[in-house]
C-alpha positions in Angstrom: -15.8 41.9 -84.8 -12.5 40.4 -84.9 -10.2 43.3 -83.5 -13.5 44.0 -81.2 -12.5 39.9 -79.6 -9.5 40.9 -79.8 -9.1 43.8 -77.5 -11.8 42.0 -75.1 -8.7 38.6 -74.8 -6.3 41.2 -74.1 -8.1 43.2 -71.2 -9.1 39.9 -69.7 -5.2 38.8 -69.4 -4.3 42.6 -68.4 -7.0 41.8 -64.9 -5.4 38.3 -64.8 -1.8 39.6 -64.6 -2.9 42.7 -62.7 -5.1 40.1 -59.5 -2.6 37.3 -59.2 0.4 39.1 -57.4 -2.4 40.8 -55.5 -3.5 37.1 -54.0 -0.5 35.8 -53.6 1.5 38.2 -51.1 -1.9 38.1 -48.9 -1.2 34.0 -48.7 2.7 34.4 -48.5 1.5 37.0 -45.4 -1.1 35.1 -44.0 1.6 31.4 -44.0 4.6 33.7 -42.4 1.8 34.8 -39.3 0.2 31.7 -39.0 4.7 29.8 -38.6 5.6 32.7 -36.1 2.5 32.4 -34.1 2.9 29.1 -33.7 6.8 29.3 -33.2 6.0 31.4 -30.3 3.7 29.2 -28.8 5.9 26.5 -28.8 8.7 28.2 -26.8 5.7 29.2 -23.0 6.0 25.3 -21.7 9.6 25.5 -22.0 9.9 28.7 -19.8 7.6 27.5 -17.6 9.3 23.8 -16.8 13.0 26.2 -16.8 11.2 28.3 -14.1 9.2 25.6 -11.7 13.1 23.9 -11.5 15.3 27.2 -10.2 12.0 26.7 -7.6 12.6 23.7 -7.2 16.2 24.2 -6.5 15.9 26.8 -4.4 13.3 25.5 -1.8 15.0 21.8 -1.8 17.9 24.6 -0.7 16.7 26.4 1.3 15.0 23.4 3.7 18.8 21.7 3.4 20.8 24.9 4.2 18.6 26.6 6.2 15.3 25.0 7.7 16.5 21.6 8.4 18.8 22.4 10.8 17.1 24.4 12.4 14.1 22.3 13.3 16.2 19.7 13.9 18.5 21.1 16.5 14.8 21.5 18.0 13.9 18.0 17.4 17.1 16.8 19.3 16.2 19.6 22.4 12.9 17.6 22.4 14.3 14.5 22.5 16.7 15.3 24.9 14.5 17.0 27.2 11.7 13.1 27.1 14.6 10.7 27.5 16.6 13.2 30.5 13.5 13.8 32.5 12.6 10.3 32.2 15.2 8.4 32.3 16.2 10.3 36.0 14.0 8.5 38.1 16.2 5.6 37.1 18.4 4.9 40.8 20.6 2.3 42.0 19.4 -1.6 42.4 21.3 -2.8 45.2 19.8 -6.9 45.1 17.1 -7.3 42.3 18.8 -9.0 39.4 16.0 -8.7 36.5 14.1 -5.8 36.7 11.0 -6.1 34.7 9.9 -3.4 32.5 5.9 -3.2 31.0 4.4 -1.0 28.3 2.2 -0.7 31.2 4.5 0.5 33.6 6.1 2.9 30.2 2.9 4.7 29.2 1.6 5.4 32.6 5.0 6.8 33.4 4.8 9.2 29.4 1.3 10.2 30.9 2.4 11.1 33.8 4.9 13.7 32.7 3.4 14.7 29.1 6.1 14.9 26.3 6.3 18.8 24.8 5.4 19.7 22.4 4.5 18.9 19.4 4.9 15.5 20.3 1.5 14.3 21.5 -0.4 11.0 22.3 3.1 8.8 22.6 2.5 5.0 23.5 5.3 2.3 23.8 4.5 -1.0 22.5 7.2 -4.6 23.1 7.6 -8.0 21.8 10.5 -10.1 20.6 12.0 -8.8 17.6 11.7 -12.0 14.8 14.7 -10.8 12.6 14.5 -11.4 8.3 17.2 -12.4 6.7 17.4 -9.4 4.6 17.7 -7.2 7.6 14.0 -5.5 8.6 12.8 -7.1 11.5 9.3 -6.8 13.3 9.0 -6.5 16.8 11.0 -4.7 19.2 10.4 -1.5 21.1 8.2 0.6 19.0 7.6 4.5 20.0 4.8 5.9 18.6 3.3 9.4 19.0 1.8 12.4 16.5 3.9 15.6 15.4 1.4 18.3 14.3 -1.6 15.3 13.9 0.8 13.3 11.8 2.0 9.7 12.8 5.4 8.8 13.1 7.6 5.7 15.0 10.5 5.3 16.6 11.2 1.1 16.8 14.9 -0.4 17.6 16.1 -3.8 19.4 17.7 -3.1 22.7 20.7 -5.4 22.8 23.2 -5.6 26.2 27.3 -4.8 25.3 30.0 -3.8 27.4 27.8 -3.4 30.5 26.0 -1.2 28.6 21.8 -0.6 27.2 23.0 -0.7 22.8 19.9 0.5 21.3 20.3 -1.7 17.8 18.2 -1.6 14.5 16.7 1.4 15.0 14.4 2.4 12.0 12.6 6.3 12.5 9.1 6.8 10.6 7.0 9.4 9.1 8.0 13.1 9.0 9.9 13.3 11.4 11.8 11.7 9.5 13.1 14.6 7.5 14.4 16.0 10.4 15.9 13.9 12.4 18.0 10.1 10.8 18.4 7.1 12.0 21.8 7.5 13.4 21.2 10.7 15.1 18.1 8.5 16.8 20.7 6.2 17.3 23.0 8.0 18.6 20.9 10.2 20.8 19.2 7.7 22.9 22.6 5.6 23.2 23.7 8.7 25.0 20.6 8.9 27.2 21.5 5.1 28.3 24.7 5.1 28.9 23.5 8.0 31.4 20.8 6.4 33.0 23.5 2.8 33.3 25.7 4.9 35.5 22.6 5.7 38.0 22.0 2.6 38.5 25.5 1.5 39.3 25.0 -2.2 37.6 26.1 -3.8 34.7 24.0 -4.7 32.2 24.0 -8.2 31.0 21.3 -9.5 28.8 17.8 -7.9 27.7 15.5 -10.0 27.0 12.0 -8.9 24.7 8.4 -10.8 25.4 5.0 -9.8 25.1 4.3 -6.3 25.9 7.8 -6.7 28.6 11.9 -5.9 28.7 13.5 -7.8 31.1 17.0 -6.5 31.9 19.2 -8.7 33.5 21.6 -7.0 35.8 25.0 -8.6 37.0 27.5 -6.9 38.8 28.3 -2.8 40.7 30.4 -0.3 39.6 31.4 2.1 41.8 
């Protein structure tokens, strides 16, 4: 009987040794599969971010190298066309020393010959300019308009300098600022105003901004 028990114990030991190797590889294999899947899952967000970064660089580069210069030239042409058509009405003034320009006069002039598309709903506002210590200001001359339904504005303070009308503190707000800077608009405005003063045949000695009105003081004749 003792021999039979020893034989049974030996059989159980052999079965345990046979069963344990089959469990260990399966556990190891499962762990390695989970590890690989987890490692691969952590890589895809990085790839997406790299792809998005490359796309952003391409879009921004394309905007500054190709799209913006084209839109910039179109905007400059349209503003030059608008200003030329309005300022061409300036004629020599022989006697008057002060020329009052009211909001109503300017807005009527705009409405009679509306700006070319896509500029729409153009309107001018005039108010005394108040400069703050940080360089910001309120008032001045403000030209408001819409481009494809988006609101835009160009603000400025006109002054008299060396017999000319000079626009200072020019600010450009709205989507138009993406393609026209304040420096661009300053150069464009002052070039057109210089031509207008030449047609006027008088030196400009001063400009006074009032509520809804700008008074232009004229000096000696220019021949």
